[in-house]
N, C-alpha and C positions, 0 to 999 in steps of 0.2 A: 853609188852616190856616197855613202858613208863607209869609210874604211876604219876598222878597229884600230885605234891609235896605239902606238907603242910609246906612250908618254907619261909624265908624272905631274902631280898636283898637291903634294903635302910633304911636310918635313918628317921623314921617317928614315929608314935605312936604305940600302942598295942605291946605286947611282942616283944619279939623277934626281900638284894638287889640282886642279881642275877649273867652273863657271859657272865660271859659270855665270847666269844671267838674267838682266831685266831692265824694264823701262825706268827712266828717271822720273818715275811718277806712277803710282798705281793704287790709289785708295779705292774709291768707287763713289759715284754719285749715289745719293740715297735711293733714288728711283731704280738705278741699276742694281744696287745691293739688294733691294727688296725683291726684285725680279729673280735674282740669282738664288736668294734664300728660298723663295717659293718653289723654284724649279728643283733645287736640291732636295727639298722636303718631299716632293711629289714624283720626281722622275729619277729613277735609279741611274740612268745613263748620265745625266747631268751631275749627279752626286759623284759618280765614278770619275768624271772628267776633272772636277775641281779637287777631289782628293788626290788624284795622281799628280795634278799640277802643283798642289801644295807640297807634295813629297819631293818633286823635282826641285822646287824653289828652296826647300829646306836643305836639300843636298848641295845646291849651289852655294848657299850661305855658309854651310859647314866647310866645304872644300876650299872656298876662297879664304875663309878665316884661317884655315890651316896653312895656306900659302903665305898669308900675311905674317902669321906667327913664326913661320920658318924661313922667312925671306933671306935671312943672313946665311943660311946653310946651302943655298944654291950654288952650283958651278964651282965646286971645290972650295967653298968659303968666300968666293968673290962676292956672292950675294946678288939679289935682284936689284936692278937700278931703281933709284927713287921714283922715276917716272912710271915704271912698270908697277911698282907698289901702289902708287896713286891711282892708277887705272884699276887695279884689282880691288882697292878699297871702294871705288865708285861702283864697280860691278857688284860687289857684295851688298852695298846699300840698296841698289836697284832690285836685286833679287829679294832682299828682305822686304822691300816695299811690296813686291808681288805677293810674297808669302803672307804679309799682314792683310793685304786686300782679300786674298782667298780665304784665309781663316776667319776674317770678320764676316765673310759671307756664309760661314758654316762649314767650310772644308776642314777635314781632319787628315793630316799626313798619315800615310800608312805606316811609316817608321820615321823616327828622328835619330836613328843610329845608322851610320854608313861605314862602308869598308873600302879600302884601296887594295885590290888584289895584287898578288905578287908580280904578275906580268905588267902591271902599271906602276910599279914602285918608282920607276924613274921620274915620274911626274912630280915627285916630292923634292928632288934635288937638282934636276937638270932643266934649265930655263927653256931650251928649245923643245924638249920633250913636253914640257908643260904647255907651251904656246900651241904646239901642234894638237895637243889633246883638247885644249880649249876650243880650237876651231872645230874639231869633230863633235865635241859635246854640244856646242852652241848650234851646230847644224841639226842635231837631234831636237834641241829645244825649239828651234824655229819651226821645224816640221811638226812638232807636237802642237804648237799654238796655231799653226795653219790648219791642222786637222780640227782643232777645237773650234776655230772660227766657222768652219764648214758645218760642224755638228750643231753649233748654236743657231746658225742660219736655218738649218733644216728643222729646228725646233721652233722657228718663228721668233727668235730672240736677237734681232739685229744689234741692239745695244751691247749685248754680251759678245757678239762677234767682233764688234768694234774694239772692245777692251782686249780681246785675245790678240787682235792684230796690233794694237798699241804695244802690247808686251813683246810680240814677235819682232817688231821693228827695233826695239831696244836690244833684244838678243842679237839681232843682226849687227848692231853697232859693236857689240862685244866681239863678235867674230872678226870684224874688220880690224879692230885694235890688235887682236891676237895675230891675225895675218901680217899686219904691219910689223909687229914686234918680232915675228919669225922671219921677216925679210921678204915676204911674198910681194911681187910686183906685177900688176897693181894689187894692193890689198883688198880693194873693192872690185872683186873679180867675178861677180854674178849679175847677169842681166835680168833673169827671173829666178825667184826662189824655187827650189824643187818642192814637190808635195808628195813625199814618199809614203806617208801614212794615211790610212782611211779612218783611223781613230787615235785618240790620245793613248789608249792602251797599247797600241802597236809600238809607240815611242818608248813607253815604259818598259816594254819587253827588251828593247835594245839596251837600256840602262841596266836592267837585271842581268842580261847576258854578259855585260862588261864586268859584272861582279861588284858594282858600286852599291847595290842594295843588299848585299850579303855574300861573303866569300868564305869558303870553308877554312882556308889558311891565309887570312889577310896579312898584308904588310903593315896595315894600320887600321884601327877601328876608331871612328870619330863620332862625337855627339853634337848635334845642333846646339844644345844648351851651352856647350863650351865656348861658342863663338857669337851667339845671337846678342848677348848683352854688350858687346864691344863694337857693334856696327857703327861706322862713322858716316853720317849723311852730309858732311861738309862738302859743299860744292854741287850737290845733287839737287835738282829741282823737279817740278812736276811729279811729285810722289803720289798724286791722285789723278786718275784719268778725268779728262774733261768731256 
């Protein structure tokens, strides 16, 4: 289902940053927030789910931030189009909304420092490599939130399953945009989403194997704090789930 992408998502060296992704809206109704906080405090599995999700969202905010900062360096100095940069800014805002929702509920990201491994260096300077990588990365995110929805359902928390699906639907929007930008026809090419993971931890393992959560000889090392303060929510609505 998911092929390891040979693509780039950040301004660093070698040819050629990532998604990454989330709902135009994700705070949390107070009742849902209370339920999630209670579960996180009493159930290790739920705590693991939200911690991993927060880590992934922080990764998305960081990588998209690097793409925005290095937009002019893509494609041998031609730069990313204004439309694509606008899309990436909205994606970053949506991912930040997800992160804020999760951390308000008590989640703690496992790391706020991320790496771009050498084999993915192209995602930092090649627009096609970037877009293809976003498609692959968003597929992981969608699968992770689909697994989370099932896990929350199994725990008797339908409200939390609903929020997980709200996030997954936004991640799907991100993938369609990346497909469109890469020239896929049709860009909306899935009838039913795949459900490749039985747990959120399975999806985290994919990101780890890609080297995004730590590489021994990275092409770039990036910090969430370098980009979180400049997130632009202009044009993004529904930043809290209904």
